[in-house]
mmCIF file as Biopython writes it, N, C-alpha, C and O atoms, coordinates in Angstrom:
data_model
#
loop_
_atom_site.group_PDB
_atom_site.id
_atom_site.type_symbol
_atom_site.label_atom_id
_atom_site.label_alt_id
_atom_site.label_comp_id
_atom_site.label_asym_id
_atom_site.label_entity_id
_atom_site.label_seq_id
_atom_site.pdbx_PDB_ins_code
_atom_site.Cartn_x
_atom_site.Cartn_y
_atom_site.Cartn_z
_atom_site.occupancy
_atom_site.B_iso_or_equiv
_atom_site.auth_seq_id
_atom_site.auth_asym_id
_atom_site.pdbx_PDB_model_num
ATOM 1   N N  . MET A ? 1  ? -3.312  12.816 -12.290 1.0 0.0 1  A 1 
ATOM 2   C CA . MET A ? 1  ? -4.191  13.736 -12.973 1.0 0.0 1  A 1 
ATOM 3   C C  . MET A ? 1  ? -4.570  14.837 -11.997 1.0 0.0 1  A 1 
ATOM 4   O O  . MET A ? 1  ? -4.811  14.590 -10.815 1.0 0.0 1  A 1 
ATOM 5   N N  . ARG A ? 2  ? -4.617  16.035 -12.506 1.0 0.0 2  A 1 
ATOM 6   C CA . ARG A ? 2  ? -4.849  17.218 -11.682 1.0 0.0 2  A 1 
ATOM 7   C C  . ARG A ? 2  ? -6.280  17.198 -11.137 1.0 0.0 2  A 1 
ATOM 8   O O  . ARG A ? 2  ? -6.483  17.435 -9.946  1.0 0.0 2  A 1 
ATOM 9   N N  . LYS A ? 3  ? -7.267  16.923 -11.980 1.0 0.0 3  A 1 
ATOM 10  C CA . LYS A ? 3  ? -8.689  16.940 -11.535 1.0 0.0 3  A 1 
ATOM 11  C C  . LYS A ? 3  ? -9.229  15.528 -11.632 1.0 0.0 3  A 1 
ATOM 12  O O  . LYS A ? 3  ? -9.758  15.113 -12.663 1.0 0.0 3  A 1 
ATOM 13  N N  . GLU A ? 4  ? -9.085  14.809 -10.549 1.0 0.0 4  A 1 
ATOM 14  C CA . GLU A ? 4  ? -9.534  13.407 -10.514 1.0 0.0 4  A 1 
ATOM 15  C C  . GLU A ? 4  ? -11.011 13.251 -10.940 1.0 0.0 4  A 1 
ATOM 16  O O  . GLU A ? 4  ? -11.390 12.198 -11.453 1.0 0.0 4  A 1 
ATOM 17  N N  . SER A ? 5  ? -11.834 14.274 -10.734 1.0 0.0 5  A 1 
ATOM 18  C CA . SER A ? 5  ? -13.242 14.129 -11.137 1.0 0.0 5  A 1 
ATOM 19  C C  . SER A ? 5  ? -13.377 14.053 -12.669 1.0 0.0 5  A 1 
ATOM 20  O O  . SER A ? 5  ? -14.413 13.595 -13.151 1.0 0.0 5  A 1 
ATOM 21  N N  . ARG A ? 6  ? -12.409 14.470 -13.425 1.0 0.0 6  A 1 
ATOM 22  C CA . ARG A ? 6  ? -12.483 14.364 -14.883 1.0 0.0 6  A 1 
ATOM 23  C C  . ARG A ? 6  ? -11.846 13.096 -15.441 1.0 0.0 6  A 1 
ATOM 24  O O  . ARG A ? 6  ? -11.822 12.939 -16.662 1.0 0.0 6  A 1 
ATOM 25  N N  . ALA A ? 7  ? -11.358 12.236 -14.668 1.0 0.0 7  A 1 
ATOM 26  C CA . ALA A ? 7  ? -10.757 10.989 -15.082 1.0 0.0 7  A 1 
ATOM 27  C C  . ALA A ? 7  ? -11.807 10.085 -15.660 1.0 0.0 7  A 1 
ATOM 28  O O  . ALA A ? 7  ? -12.907 9.977  -15.118 1.0 0.0 7  A 1 
ATOM 29  N N  . MET A ? 8  ? -11.477 9.419  -16.775 1.0 0.0 8  A 1 
ATOM 30  C CA . MET A ? 8  ? -12.345 8.481  -17.414 1.0 0.0 8  A 1 
ATOM 31  C C  . MET A ? 8  ? -11.790 7.068  -17.199 1.0 0.0 8  A 1 
ATOM 32  O O  . MET A ? 8  ? -10.578 6.899  -17.064 1.0 0.0 8  A 1 
ATOM 33  N N  . ASP A ? 9  ? -12.676 6.039  -17.164 1.0 0.0 9  A 1 
ATOM 34  C CA . ASP A ? 9  ? -12.222 4.693  -16.910 1.0 0.0 9  A 1 
ATOM 35  C C  . ASP A ? 9  ? -11.779 3.987  -18.204 1.0 0.0 9  A 1 
ATOM 36  O O  . ASP A ? 9  ? -11.934 4.534  -19.297 1.0 0.0 9  A 1 
ATOM 37  N N  . CYS A ? 10 ? -11.236 2.787  -18.075 1.0 0.0 10 A 1 
ATOM 38  C CA . CYS A ? 10 ? -10.711 2.067  -19.242 1.0 0.0 10 A 1 
ATOM 39  C C  . CYS A ? 10 ? -11.861 1.687  -20.190 1.0 0.0 10 A 1 
ATOM 40  O O  . CYS A ? 10 ? -11.657 1.693  -21.404 1.0 0.0 10 A 1 
ATOM 41  N N  . GLU A ? 11 ? -13.052 1.359  -19.689 1.0 0.0 11 A 1 
ATOM 42  C CA . GLU A ? 11 ? -14.164 1.012  -20.576 1.0 0.0 11 A 1 
ATOM 43  C C  . GLU A ? 11 ? -14.480 2.197  -21.482 1.0 0.0 11 A 1 
ATOM 44  O O  . GLU A ? 11 ? -14.718 2.014  -22.676 1.0 0.0 11 A 1 
ATOM 45  N N  . TRP A ? 12 ? -14.484 3.377  -20.945 1.0 0.0 12 A 1 
ATOM 46  C CA . TRP A ? 12 ? -14.752 4.598  -21.796 1.0 0.0 12 A 1 
ATOM 47  C C  . TRP A ? 12 ? -13.695 4.717  -22.896 1.0 0.0 12 A 1 
ATOM 48  O O  . TRP A ? 12 ? -14.021 4.967  -24.056 1.0 0.0 12 A 1 
ATOM 49  N N  . ALA A ? 13 ? -12.428 4.538  -22.520 1.0 0.0 13 A 1 
ATOM 50  C CA . ALA A ? 13 ? -11.336 4.649  -23.501 1.0 0.0 13 A 1 
ATOM 51  C C  . ALA A ? 13 ? -11.442 3.598  -24.577 1.0 0.0 13 A 1 
ATOM 52  O O  . ALA A ? 13 ? -11.210 3.906  -25.746 1.0 0.0 13 A 1 
ATOM 53  N N  . LEU A ? 14 ? -11.793 2.331  -24.226 1.0 0.0 14 A 1 
ATOM 54  C CA . LEU A ? 14 ? -11.935 1.312  -25.234 1.0 0.0 14 A 1 
ATOM 55  C C  . LEU A ? 14 ? -13.141 1.570  -26.128 1.0 0.0 14 A 1 
ATOM 56  O O  . LEU A ? 14 ? -13.092 1.243  -27.314 1.0 0.0 14 A 1 
ATOM 57  N N  . GLU A ? 15 ? -14.188 2.126  -25.623 1.0 0.0 15 A 1 
ATOM 58  C CA . GLU A ? 15 ? -15.344 2.477  -26.456 1.0 0.0 15 A 1 
ATOM 59  C C  . GLU A ? 15 ? -14.972 3.550  -27.498 1.0 0.0 15 A 1 
ATOM 60  O O  . GLU A ? 15 ? -15.356 3.457  -28.663 1.0 0.0 15 A 1 
ATOM 61  N N  . VAL A ? 16 ? -14.258 4.513  -27.077 1.0 0.0 16 A 1 
ATOM 62  C CA . VAL A ? 16 ? -13.817 5.605  -27.980 1.0 0.0 16 A 1 
ATOM 63  C C  . VAL A ? 16 ? -12.928 5.019  -29.041 1.0 0.0 16 A 1 
ATOM 64  O O  . VAL A ? 16 ? -13.093 5.334  -30.220 1.0 0.0 16 A 1 
ATOM 65  N N  . MET A ? 17 ? -11.951 4.141  -28.648 1.0 0.0 17 A 1 
ATOM 66  C CA . MET A ? 17 ? -11.029 3.600  -29.599 1.0 0.0 17 A 1 
ATOM 67  C C  . MET A ? 17 ? -11.729 2.647  -30.630 1.0 0.0 17 A 1 
ATOM 68  O O  . MET A ? 17 ? -11.326 2.594  -31.792 1.0 0.0 17 A 1 
ATOM 69  N N  . HIS A ? 18 ? -12.762 1.910  -30.192 1.0 0.0 18 A 1 
ATOM 70  C CA . HIS A ? 18 ? -13.511 1.060  -31.111 1.0 0.0 18 A 1 
ATOM 71  C C  . HIS A ? 18 ? -14.252 1.913  -32.132 1.0 0.0 18 A 1 
ATOM 72  O O  . HIS A ? 18 ? -14.395 1.491  -33.279 1.0 0.0 18 A 1 
ATOM 73  N N  . LYS A ? 19 ? -14.724 3.085  -31.760 1.0 0.0 19 A 1 
ATOM 74  C CA . LYS A ? 19 ? -15.491 3.898  -32.665 1.0 0.0 19 A 1 
ATOM 75  C C  . LYS A ? 19 ? -14.655 4.817  -33.612 1.0 0.0 19 A 1 
ATOM 76  O O  . LYS A ? 19 ? -15.164 5.325  -34.612 1.0 0.0 19 A 1 
ATOM 77  N N  . ALA A ? 20 ? -13.396 5.003  -33.268 1.0 0.0 20 A 1 
ATOM 78  C CA . ALA A ? 20 ? -12.550 5.893  -34.041 1.0 0.0 20 A 1 
ATOM 79  C C  . ALA A ? 20 ? -11.992 5.294  -35.278 1.0 0.0 20 A 1 
ATOM 80  O O  . ALA A ? 20 ? -11.343 4.253  -35.183 1.0 0.0 20 A 1 
ATOM 81  N N  . PRO A ? 21 ? -12.193 5.875  -36.468 1.0 0.0 21 A 1 
ATOM 82  C CA . PRO A ? 21 ? -11.555 5.357  -37.698 1.0 0.0 21 A 1 
ATOM 83  C C  . PRO A ? 21 ? -10.096 5.638  -37.735 1.0 0.0 21 A 1 
ATOM 84  O O  . PRO A ? 21 ? -9.353  4.939  -38.423 1.0 0.0 21 A 1 
ATOM 85  N N  . TYR A ? 22 ? -9.649  6.643  -37.014 1.0 0.0 22 A 1 
ATOM 86  C CA . TYR A ? 22 ? -8.201  6.932  -36.866 1.0 0.0 22 A 1 
ATOM 87  C C  . TYR A ? 22 ? -8.035  7.687  -35.595 1.0 0.0 22 A 1 
ATOM 88  O O  . TYR A ? 22 ? -9.003  8.107  -34.962 1.0 0.0 22 A 1 
ATOM 89  N N  . ILE A ? 23 ? -6.782  7.859  -35.221 1.0 0.0 23 A 1 
ATOM 90  C CA . ILE A ? 23 ? -6.454  8.599  -34.032 1.0 0.0 23 A 1 
ATOM 91  C C  . ILE A ? 23 ? -5.300  9.591  -34.382 1.0 0.0 23 A 1 
ATOM 92  O O  . ILE A ? 23 ? -4.612  9.396  -35.384 1.0 0.0 23 A 1 
ATOM 93  N N  . THR A ? 24 ? -5.105  10.578 -33.613 1.0 0.0 24 A 1 
ATOM 94  C CA . THR A ? 24 ? -3.964  11.494 -33.782 1.0 0.0 24 A 1 
ATOM 95  C C  . THR A ? 24 ? -3.140  11.476 -32.465 1.0 0.0 24 A 1 
ATOM 96  O O  . THR A ? 24 ? -3.649  11.839 -31.405 1.0 0.0 24 A 1 
ATOM 97  N N  . VAL A ? 25 ? -1.957  11.078 -32.551 1.0 0.0 25 A 1 
ATOM 98  C CA . VAL A ? 25 ? -0.994  11.007 -31.412 1.0 0.0 25 A 1 
ATOM 99  C C  . VAL A ? 25 ? -0.197  12.260 -31.493 1.0 0.0 25 A 1 
ATOM 100 O O  . VAL A ? 25 ? 0.350   12.571 -32.550 1.0 0.0 25 A 1 
ATOM 101 N N  . SER A ? 26 ? -0.104  13.013 -30.394 1.0 0.0 26 A 1 
ATOM 102 C CA . SER A ? 26 ? 0.665   14.246 -30.402 1.0 0.0 26 A 1 
ATOM 103 C C  . SER A ? 26 ? 2.011   14.088 -29.688 1.0 0.0 26 A 1 
ATOM 104 O O  . SER A ? 26 ? 2.139   13.423 -28.660 1.0 0.0 26 A 1 
ATOM 105 N N  . PHE A ? 27 ? 3.001   14.740 -30.298 1.0 0.0 27 A 1 
ATOM 106 C CA . PHE A ? 27 ? 4.348   14.693 -29.780 1.0 0.0 27 A 1 
ATOM 107 C C  . PHE A ? 27 ? 4.949   16.101 -29.714 1.0 0.0 27 A 1 
ATOM 108 O O  . PHE A ? 27 ? 4.339   17.067 -30.172 1.0 0.0 27 A 1 
ATOM 109 N N  . ILE A ? 28 ? 6.137   16.202 -29.146 1.0 0.0 28 A 1 
ATOM 110 C CA . ILE A ? 28 ? 6.942   17.417 -29.195 1.0 0.0 28 A 1 
ATOM 111 C C  . ILE A ? 28 ? 8.282   16.994 -29.771 1.0 0.0 28 A 1 
ATOM 112 O O  . ILE A ? 28 ? 8.908   16.052 -29.285 1.0 0.0 28 A 1 
ATOM 113 N N  . ASP A ? 29 ? 8.731   17.717 -30.840 1.0 0.0 29 A 1 
ATOM 114 C CA . ASP A ? 29 ? 9.937   17.303 -31.523 1.0 0.0 29 A 1 
ATOM 115 C C  . ASP A ? 29 ? 11.188  17.826 -30.737 1.0 0.0 29 A 1 
ATOM 116 O O  . ASP A ? 29 ? 11.072  18.440 -29.676 1.0 0.0 29 A 1 
ATOM 117 N N  . GLU A ? 30 ? 12.342  17.555 -31.302 1.0 0.0 30 A 1 
ATOM 118 C CA . GLU A ? 30 ? 13.605  17.918 -30.624 1.0 0.0 30 A 1 
ATOM 119 C C  . GLU A ? 30 ? 13.741  19.408 -30.445 1.0 0.0 30 A 1 
ATOM 120 O O  . GLU A ? 30 ? 14.468  19.848 -29.554 1.0 0.0 30 A 1 
ATOM 121 N N  . GLU A ? 31 ? 13.074  20.202 -31.253 1.0 0.0 31 A 1 
ATOM 122 C CA . GLU A ? 31 ? 13.133  21.663 -31.175 1.0 0.0 31 A 1 
ATOM 123 C C  . GLU A ? 31 ? 12.029  22.211 -30.216 1.0 0.0 31 A 1 
ATOM 124 O O  . GLU A ? 31 ? 11.932  23.425 -30.035 1.0 0.0 31 A 1 
ATOM 125 N N  . GLY A ? 32 ? 11.244  21.373 -29.638 1.0 0.0 32 A 1 
ATOM 126 C CA . GLY A ? 32 ? 10.163  21.776 -28.723 1.0 0.0 32 A 1 
ATOM 127 C C  . GLY A ? 32 ? 8.904   22.166 -29.438 1.0 0.0 32 A 1 
ATOM 128 O O  . GLY A ? 32 ? 8.033   22.794 -28.837 1.0 0.0 32 A 1 
ATOM 129 N N  . LYS A ? 33 ? 8.766   21.809 -30.740 1.0 0.0 33 A 1 
ATOM 130 C CA . LYS A ? 33 ? 7.573   22.159 -31.474 1.0 0.0 33 A 1 
ATOM 131 C C  . LYS A ? 33 ? 6.568   20.999 -31.449 1.0 0.0 33 A 1 
ATOM 132 O O  . LYS A ? 33 ? 6.936   19.859 -31.733 1.0 0.0 33 A 1 
ATOM 133 N N  . PRO A ? 34 ? 5.372   21.268 -31.129 1.0 0.0 34 A 1 
ATOM 134 C CA . PRO A ? 34 ? 4.340   20.183 -31.166 1.0 0.0 34 A 1 
ATOM 135 C C  . PRO A ? 34 ? 3.905   19.772 -32.558 1.0 0.0 34 A 1 
ATOM 136 O O  . PRO A ? 34 ? 3.867   20.608 -33.461 1.0 0.0 34 A 1 
ATOM 137 N N  . TYR A ? 35 ? 3.582   18.529 -32.751 1.0 0.0 35 A 1 
ATOM 138 C CA . TYR A ? 35 ? 3.021   18.065 -34.012 1.0 0.0 35 A 1 
ATOM 139 C C  . TYR A ? 35 ? 2.157   16.813 -33.748 1.0 0.0 35 A 1 
ATOM 140 O O  . TYR A ? 35 ? 2.367   16.111 -32.758 1.0 0.0 35 A 1 
ATOM 141 N N  . GLY A ? 36 ? 1.214   16.549 -34.614 1.0 0.0 36 A 1 
ATOM 142 C CA . GLY A ? 36 ? 0.301   15.442 -34.518 1.0 0.0 36 A 1 
ATOM 143 C C  . GLY A ? 36 ? 0.600   14.403 -35.637 1.0 0.0 36 A 1 
ATOM 144 O O  . GLY A ? 36 ? 0.944   14.748 -36.768 1.0 0.0 36 A 1 
ATOM 145 N N  . LEU A ? 37 ? 0.453   13.148 -35.261 1.0 0.0 37 A 1 
ATOM 146 C CA . LEU A ? 37 ? 0.677   12.063 -36.253 1.0 0.0 37 A 1 
ATOM 147 C C  . LEU A ? 37 ? -0.627  11.254 -36.336 1.0 0.0 37 A 1 
ATOM 148 O O  . LEU A ? 37 ? -0.990  10.545 -35.398 1.0 0.0 37 A 1 
ATOM 149 N N  . PRO A ? 38 ? -1.327  11.375 -37.483 1.0 0.0 38 A 1 
ATOM 150 C CA . PRO A ? 38 ? -2.545  10.592 -37.655 1.0 0.0 38 A 1 
ATOM 151 C C  . PRO A ? 38 ? -2.232  9.127  -37.937 1.0 0.0 38 A 1 
ATOM 152 O O  . PRO A ? 38 ? -1.351  8.823  -38.741 1.0 0.0 38 A 1 
ATOM 153 N N  . LEU A ? 39 ? -2.949  8.220  -37.279 1.0 0.0 39 A 1 
ATOM 154 C CA . LEU A ? 39 ? -2.723  6.800  -37.435 1.0 0.0 39 A 1 
ATOM 155 C C  . LEU A ? 39 ? -3.982  6.077  -37.620 1.0 0.0 39 A 1 
ATOM 156 O O  . LEU A ? 39 ? -4.975  6.419  -36.977 1.0 0.0 39 A 1 
ATOM 157 N N  . SER A ? 40 ? -4.021  5.034  -38.508 1.0 0.0 40 A 1 
ATOM 158 C CA . SER A ? 40 ? -5.152  4.140  -38.574 1.0 0.0 40 A 1 
ATOM 159 C C  . SER A ? 40 ? -5.091  3.217  -37.343 1.0 0.0 40 A 1 
ATOM 160 O O  . SER A ? 40 ? -4.010  2.915  -36.839 1.0 0.0 40 A 1 
ATOM 161 N N  . LEU A ? 41 ? -6.257  2.778  -36.872 1.0 0.0 41 A 1 
ATOM 162 C CA . LEU A ? 41 ? -6.328  2.041  -35.616 1.0 0.0 41 A 1 
ATOM 163 C C  . LEU A ? 41 ? -7.184  0.803  -35.804 1.0 0.0 41 A 1 
ATOM 164 O O  . LEU A ? 41 ? -8.275  0.890  -36.368 1.0 0.0 41 A 1 
ATOM 165 N N  . ALA A ? 42 ? -6.718  -0.338 -35.348 1.0 0.0 42 A 1 
ATOM 166 C CA . ALA A ? 42 ? -7.489  -1.589 -35.398 1.0 0.0 42 A 1 
ATOM 167 C C  . ALA A ? 42 ? -7.147  -2.431 -34.158 1.0 0.0 42 A 1 
ATOM 168 O O  . ALA A ? 42 ? -6.125  -2.247 -33.496 1.0 0.0 42 A 1 
ATOM 169 N N  . SER A ? 43 ? -8.080  -3.375 -33.888 1.0 0.0 43 A 1 
ATOM 170 C CA . SER A ? 43 ? -7.887  -4.293 -32.743 1.0 0.0 43 A 1 
ATOM 171 C C  . SER A ? 43 ? -8.536  -5.618 -33.064 1.0 0.0 43 A 1 
ATOM 172 O O  . SER A ? 43 ? -9.599  -5.683 -33.683 1.0 0.0 43 A 1 
ATOM 173 N N  . ASP A ? 44 ? -7.859  -6.690 -32.621 1.0 0.0 44 A 1 
ATOM 174 C CA . ASP A ? 44 ? -8.490  -8.033 -32.761 1.0 0.0 44 A 1 
ATOM 175 C C  . ASP A ? 44 ? -9.147  -8.444 -31.454 1.0 0.0 44 A 1 
ATOM 176 O O  . ASP A ? 44 ? -9.835  -9.463 -31.392 1.0 0.0 44 A 1 
ATOM 177 N N  . ASP A ? 45 ? -8.936  -7.651 -30.412 1.0 0.0 45 A 1 
ATOM 178 C CA . ASP A ? 45 ? -9.580  -7.842 -29.117 1.0 0.0 45 A 1 
ATOM 179 C C  . ASP A ? 45 ? -9.278  -6.535 -28.337 1.0 0.0 45 A 1 
ATOM 180 O O  . ASP A ? 45 ? -8.849  -5.552 -28.940 1.0 0.0 45 A 1 
ATOM 181 N N  . ASP A ? 46 ? -9.488  -6.519 -27.074 1.0 0.0 46 A 1 
ATOM 182 C CA . ASP A ? 46 ? -9.234  -5.285 -26.316 1.0 0.0 46 A 1 
ATOM 183 C C  . ASP A ? 46 ? -7.804  -5.246 -25.697 1.0 0.0 46 A 1 
ATOM 184 O O  . ASP A ? 46 ? -7.470  -4.375 -24.894 1.0 0.0 46 A 1 
ATOM 185 N N  . VAL A ? 47 ? -7.001  -6.220 -26.112 1.0 0.0 47 A 1 
ATOM 186 C CA . VAL A ? 47 ? -5.638  -6.250 -25.589 1.0 0.0 47 A 1 
ATOM 187 C C  . VAL A ? 47 ? -4.606  -5.845 -26.687 1.0 0.0 47 A 1 
ATOM 188 O O  . VAL A ? 47 ? -3.688  -5.069 -26.421 1.0 0.0 47 A 1 
ATOM 189 N N  . ASN A ? 48 ? -4.771  -6.373 -27.897 1.0 0.0 48 A 1 
ATOM 190 C CA . ASN A ? 48 ? -3.869  -6.128 -28.995 1.0 0.0 48 A 1 
ATOM 191 C C  . ASN A ? 48 ? -4.408  -5.055 -29.889 1.0 0.0 48 A 1 
ATOM 192 O O  . ASN A ? 48 ? -5.469  -5.199 -30.496 1.0 0.0 48 A 1 
ATOM 193 N N  . TRP A ? 49 ? -3.664  -3.974 -29.965 1.0 0.0 49 A 1 
ATOM 194 C CA . TRP A ? 49 ? -4.083  -2.809 -30.852 1.0 0.0 49 A 1 
ATOM 195 C C  . TRP A ? 49 ? -2.997  -2.652 -31.897 1.0 0.0 49 A 1 
ATOM 196 O O  . TRP A ? 49 ? -1.808  -2.801 -31.616 1.0 0.0 49 A 1 
ATOM 197 N N  . TYR A ? 50 ? -3.439  -2.344 -33.128 1.0 0.0 50 A 1 
ATOM 198 C CA . TYR A ? 50 ? -2.520  -2.134 -34.306 1.0 0.0 50 A 1 
ATOM 199 C C  . TYR A ? 50 ? -2.696  -0.750 -34.777 1.0 0.0 50 A 1 
ATOM 200 O O  . TYR A ? 50 ? -3.806  -0.225 -34.866 1.0 0.0 50 A 1 
ATOM 201 N N  . PHE A ? 51 ? -1.524  -0.129 -35.096 1.0 0.0 51 A 1 
ATOM 202 C CA . PHE A ? 51 ? -1.536  1.242  -35.601 1.0 0.0 51 A 1 
ATOM 203 C C  . PHE A ? 51 ? -0.854  1.246  -36.934 1.0 0.0 51 A 1 
ATOM 204 O O  . PHE A ? 51 ? 0.113   0.513  -37.144 1.0 0.0 51 A 1 
ATOM 205 N N  . HIS A ? 52 ? -1.342  2.062  -37.842 1.0 0.0 52 A 1 
ATOM 206 C CA . HIS A ? 52 ? -0.705  2.188  -39.200 1.0 0.0 52 A 1 
ATOM 207 C C  . HIS A ? 52 ? -0.650  3.647  -39.554 1.0 0.0 52 A 1 
ATOM 208 O O  . HIS A ? 52 ? -1.616  4.383  -39.352 1.0 0.0 52 A 1 
ATOM 209 N N  . GLY A ? 53 ? 0.431   4.052  -40.060 1.0 0.0 53 A 1 
ATOM 210 C CA . GLY A ? 53 ? 0.601   5.435  -40.605 1.0 0.0 53 A 1 
ATOM 211 C C  . GLY A ? 53 ? 1.313   5.426  -41.952 1.0 0.0 53 A 1 
ATOM 212 O O  . GLY A ? 53 ? 1.762   4.373  -42.405 1.0 0.0 53 A 1 
ATOM 213 N N  . ALA A ? 54 ? 1.416   6.537  -42.570 1.0 0.0 54 A 1 
ATOM 214 C CA . ALA A ? 54 ? 2.070   6.636  -43.885 1.0 0.0 54 A 1 
ATOM 215 C C  . ALA A ? 54 ? 3.556   6.380  -43.761 1.0 0.0 54 A 1 
ATOM 216 O O  . ALA A ? 54 ? 4.156   6.655  -42.722 1.0 0.0 54 A 1 
ATOM 217 N N  . LEU A ? 55 ? 4.154   5.851  -44.826 1.0 0.0 55 A 1 
ATOM 218 C CA . LEU A ? 55 ? 5.601   5.652  -44.832 1.0 0.0 55 A 1 
ATOM 219 C C  . LEU A ? 55 ? 6.358   6.970  -44.889 1.0 0.0 55 A 1 
ATOM 220 O O  . LEU A ? 55 ? 7.434   7.106  -44.306 1.0 0.0 55 A 1 
ATOM 221 N N  . GLU A ? 56 ? 5.781   7.944  -45.600 1.0 0.0 56 A 1 
ATOM 222 C CA . GLU A ? 56 ? 6.399   9.250  -45.695 1.0 0.0 56 A 1 
ATOM 223 C C  . GLU A ? 56 ? 6.098   10.097 -44.483 1.0 0.0 56 A 1 
ATOM 224 O O  . GLU A ? 56 ? 5.197   9.800  -43.698 1.0 0.0 56 A 1 
ATOM 225 N N  . GLY A ? 57 ? 6.862   11.146 -44.348 1.0 0.0 57 A 1 
ATOM 226 C CA . GLY A ? 57 ? 6.556   12.148 -43.290 1.0 0.0 57 A 1 
ATOM 227 C C  . GLY A ? 57 ? 7.293   11.942 -42.015 1.0 0.0 57 A 1 
ATOM 228 O O  . GLY A ? 57 ? 8.057   10.985 -41.888 1.0 0.0 57 A 1 
ATOM 229 N N  . LYS A ? 58 ? 7.094   12.799 -41.074 1.0 0.0 58 A 1 
ATOM 230 C CA . LYS A ? 58 ? 7.728   12.824 -39.786 1.0 0.0 58 A 1 
ATOM 231 C C  . LYS A ? 58 ? 7.147   11.722 -38.930 1.0 0.0 58 A 1 
ATOM 232 O O  . LYS A ? 58 ? 5.935   11.506 -38.929 1.0 0.0 58 A 1 
ATOM 233 N N  . LYS A ? 59 ? 8.008   11.015 -38.194 1.0 0.0 59 A 1 
ATOM 234 C CA . LYS A ? 59 ? 7.612   10.018 -37.300 1.0 0.0 59 A 1 
ATOM 235 C C  . LYS A ? 59 ? 8.025   10.301 -35.901 1.0 0.0 59 A 1 
ATOM 236 O O  . LYS A ? 59 ? 7.745   9.508  -35.002 1.0 0.0 59 A 1 
#
């Protein structure tokens, strides 16, 4: 990370993930164009996370 002072710890990340009804994962496609993929998010503990997205659309 470029600015170490801006780094967040694992507890912060887990808190955010527990509060989020969904997340958006960003990618760059084969043509170099960015796109976001919204996913449903669930966990049965802090180790196993489950993601769900629509069957249609870009993956």
